[in-house]
C-alpha positions in Angstrom: 0.1 0.2 0.0 0.7 3.4 -0.9 3.7 2.3 -3.6 4.0 5.8 -5.2 4.1 8.1 -1.6 7.1 5.2 -0.7 8.3 5.6 -4.2 8.9 9.6 -4.0 10.5 9.2 -0.3 13.1 7.0 -1.2 14.1 9.1 -4.4 13.9 12.0 -2.5 17.1 11.2 -0.5 18.7 9.1 -2.8 18.6 12.7 -4.8 19.6 14.3 -1.5 22.9 11.9 -1.6 23.2 12.1 -4.9 23.8 15.5 -4.0 26.1 15.8 -1.1 28.0 12.8 -3.7 28.2 14.7 -6.5 27.0 18.8 -5.7 24.9 18.9 -8.8 21.9 21.3 -7.4 19.1 20.3 -10.0 19.2 17.6 -7.4 18.5 19.2 -4.8 15.6 20.1 -6.5 14.4 16.8 -7.4 14.3 15.8 -3.8 12.5 19.1 -3.0 9.5 17.8 -5.2 9.3 14.3 -4.1 9.4 15.4 -0.7 6.7 17.6 -1.5 4.4 15.3 -3.5 5.3 13.2 -0.3 3.7 16.0 2.3 0.8 16.6 -0.3 -0.4 12.6 -0.3 -0.5 13.2 3.6 -2.6 16.2 3.6 -4.5 15.2 1.4 -5.8 12.5 4.0 -3.5 9.1 3.3 -2.8 8.7 7.1 -0.7 6.3 6.4 2.2 8.2 5.1 1.7 10.8 8.1 5.2 9.4 9.3 6.5 10.0 6.2 5.1 13.4 5.8 7.2 14.7 9.2 9.9 12.8 7.8 10.0 15.0 4.6 9.0 18.2 6.3 12.9 17.3 8.4 14.3 16.6 5.0 12.9 20.1 3.3 14.2 21.6 6.3 18.2 20.3 6.0 17.2 21.5 1.9 16.6 25.0 3.2 19.6 24.9 5.4 22.2 23.7 2.6 20.2 27.0 0.7 21.0 29.3 4.1 17.7 29.0 3.6 17.1 29.7 7.7 13.7 31.0 7.8 12.1 28.1 5.8 14.6 25.9 7.6 13.0 26.7 10.9 9.9 26.3 10.0 10.2 23.0 8.1 12.1 21.6 11.0 9.9 22.8 13.2 7.2 20.9 11.4 8.9 17.7 12.1 9.2 17.8 15.7 6.5 18.5 16.2 4.9 16.1 13.5 6.9 12.4 14.3 6.5 9.9 15.9 9.9 8.6 16.2 11.5 10.0 19.4 14.6 9.5 18.3 14.0 11.5 15.0 11.6 13.7 16.7 15.4 14.6 18.6 17.6 15.1 15.8 14.7 17.7 14.4 14.6 19.3 18.0 18.4 19.5 17.8 18.7 21.0 13.9 15.9 23.1 15.9 18.3 24.9 18.2 21.0 24.8 15.6 19.1 26.9 13.2 17.4 29.6 16.4 21.3 29.3 17.6 21.9 30.9 13.5 18.8 33.4 13.9 20.4 34.3 17.9 17.6 33.6 18.9 19.3 32.1 22.1 16.8 31.5 24.1 15.0 29.3 21.9 17.9 27.2 20.9 18.1 26.3 24.5 14.5 25.1 25.0 15.0 23.5 21.5 17.8 21.4 22.2 16.3 20.4 26.0 14.0 18.8 24.2 16.1 17.1 22.5 18.4 15.8 25.4 15.0 14.8 27.0 13.0 12.8 24.3 17.0 11.0 22.9 16.6 7.1 23.6 21.0 7.1 22.6 22.8 8.3 25.7 25.5 9.0 22.9 23.6 11.3 21.0 22.0 12.6 24.3 26.0 13.0 25.8 25.8 15.5 22.6 23.2 17.4 22.5 23.6 18.0 26.0 27.6 19.2 25.3 26.2 21.3 22.7 23.9 22.7 25.4 26.2 22.8 27.8 28.1 25.1 25.3 24.7 27.3 25.0 24.2 28.4 28.0 28.1 29.1 29.0 28.7 32.9 27.9 
């Protein structure tokens, strides 16, 4: 079931990796188009692809970050963090959101986002990395 959105999600991830390997900016367009198609499917009422849509928002945040579009990255990571049901992904999106907030000079929001990431990540090693970043932001 849901073969098309699953295929679009897979193609988008492949395009994103291909961009990282080749540096070909057209691959970001391919990735974005396919991630948006997955999101559209979920918004059209297909609740079975809700998690793929949440992950797609996170990937769109990463694409925006690669393009130095911090406002779009913030918006996409926020949606991803609030909608994903996967604790590991939720923590990662909160950490990415913390990074973006810090880049925007919103230190209080960055601190809150990193606190969320620390609180919910299931991985001790990752939790320690988030905590180190959090500690660094708290130190003047």
